[in-house]
N, C-alpha and C positions, 0 to 999 in steps of 0.2 A: 717605306720610303722614309728617309731621315727628314726632320724638320729644317731644312735648308731653305732660305728664302733669299734670291740675289735680285737686286733692283737696277735699274738702268736710272741715270741722274737727272739729265735734262728732259723737261717735258713728261717726266715720270714722278719723282720725288720733288721737283722744283718746276715752277712753271717758267721756263726760259723764253718763251714767247712773249709774255709780258714785260719781262726784264729787257728783252731786246728791243721791246718799243719804246721803253723808257729812255735806252741807250740812244736808240735812232733820234729820238727828239733833243735828247741833251747834244748829240753829234750835230744836229742841223743848226741848234742855236749857236754852239761853239763856232761853227764854220759860216755862219751867216748864210744859211741854205733855206729854201722855202719849204711849205707844208709838202709841196709835190715831192721833194726830196726825202722826206721822211717815208712817204707811199713808197718811192722807188726802193729805199733801202730793206723795207719789210717785205716787198714782193721779190727782192733778189734774194732775200735770205729764205724764204719759205717755198718759192717756187723755183728758184734759178740755181743760186750757189751756196749752200749752206756751209760748204768748207771755207774757212776763213782766209786762207793765203790767196786763192784766187778771187775770192769776195773783194778784198782789200784792193786788189789790183783794179778789179773794175770799177770799184768807188773812186780810186784815187784819178784813174782815166777820166770817168764820166764828169766828175766835179773840178777837175784841174787844180788840186790842191797842192800846196807847197810841201807839205809832209810827204814823206815816202810811204809806200804802201807798206813797207815792214813796219814804219813806226806808228802808221794809223793801227795796224794789227795788235803791236804791243801795248797801244794805250788802250785799246778794246780789252786786252785780256788784263789789265791793271783795274779796270773800271767794272768788268761785268760781276765780279765776285760781291761787289758793294751793291749791286741792283738786285739780285736773286733774294728770293726768301723761301722758306720751307714752312709750310701752314703747321701751326701748333699740332692741329689734330693729327697730322702725318706724323710728326715727331713722336706724339703720344702713341700712334697705332705701331711704330717701329719698336719703341720701348716696350709695348704690351707683348708685342710678338716674342721678342727675348725673354720677358717674364714667364711667358707660357712655356719656354723650353725650345724655341725657334733660336737657329743661328744666322744673324742677318748680314748681309753683305752688299755693298755697291759696286758695279761693274760698268764702266764708263769709257767711251772715247773722248778724245780731245788732249790739247796741251797739258802739261803737268801743272804750270802754273796757273792756269785759268781753273783747272777741275779741281785742284787742291786746294786753291783760294776760296771755291764756291763750298767745299765740305767744310772747311775751316769757319768761314763767315756764318753760314747757315746754323752751325752746330750740329751737323750730321755726323760728323767724324766722331763725335761722342755718343752717339746711339746706335752705332752699327758694331758688328764684330771685326770687320775686317772690308778692304776695299782693293780693287786693281784698276788702275788708270792708263790707259793705252799709253799716254806721253811718257809715263814712266817706264813703263814694262816693254815698250818698242814693239808690241803687236796690238791689233784692233779687233773689236767683235766684227764680223762673227767668228773670228779665229778662236777655236776652244780652248786655246792656251790661257786666254785672259780669263775665262770663266774657271779654270782650272786654279788659277794663283788666287781668285777670289776665294773660291771654296776652300784652298788650304789655309788662307789668312783667316778663314772662320773657324779652323780646326776641324774641317771636314774634308771629305773627298768626292769627287763627281761619281765615283763607282757607285755610292749609295743613292745616288737620286737627289730631287729636291725641285726646287721652283723658280722661274726666271720670270720677272714683271718687267715689261717696258713697252714703248710706244712704236719702235721701229720693226717693221715685219721682217727685215733682212737681219739687222745686226743682233736683235733681241730674240724673236720668235724663232726664225730658223737657226740662229746661232746657239739658242738655248737648246732646241731639240738636237742639235749636232752634238751638244756637250751632254745628252742624255737627261735633260731637266724638262719636267712639264713645264706649261708656258700659260701666262696671263697677258694678252695683249690689250694695251689702253689705246683704243680706237678714238682718236682725236680728230677724225674726218679730214686728215690733211695728207694720208699717204694710199691715195688709190692705185692699184695696178701692179701690187706684189703679190706673188703667190706664196702664201703662208697658211697655216692650220693650228692655231693656238688652242689650248685646251679651254680656255675660257675669254671672253671678249668683254671688256668693261669701258667705262668713259672717264673713270677717276681712280687714282691709285687707292684711295679709301675703300671703294669697292673690291679692289684686289686684296686688301689687307683683312677685309670681312671674310673672303673666301678662305684666305689661308688660315685665319682664326678658327673658322668651322671646321677645316680639315682637321685642324690640330686636337680638336675636342674628342 
């Protein structure tokens, strides 16, 4: 099997949940909402509507805001890249994989401006060989086509196998398996009830990079 490692972005390489909480607190302060509004936003995100278009329709309706749902969503996309971070040790681990002969890529769903902004602001765009964003390519994980694009941009092909690392049981693990990849699931304890069978289960992306490093030795 070739040394190809594809990674999800949100809540895999970056901690989106923490960034979202920061955004929710800023949003509540900007619109003069209570702490209960922050709790509502977090609950809606994690347990209700993670997709942003219906999410902001609900938020607009709930708080009777003057700005339209579309404007709220656009403001979120502009702000979020400034709130996310990639831990230095994660950046170093990705660079270390590449130094040891791995081809490293990112496969993520999401709008082009938001996801590309995250890659650029965190510096992740400079420590991987390639990436595939659903908002640019017009297809979403678990569609095998998005994995194929990422592999090709890393100078490889799915035909020779590799690994997919991510936190979503369907998009990342089932999608990775459909693409012919071995998988490592990052279990954050937030996605029960999905049928999936990863090759490894970890709780942090650093554990995943350790597994890949050991495989490559």
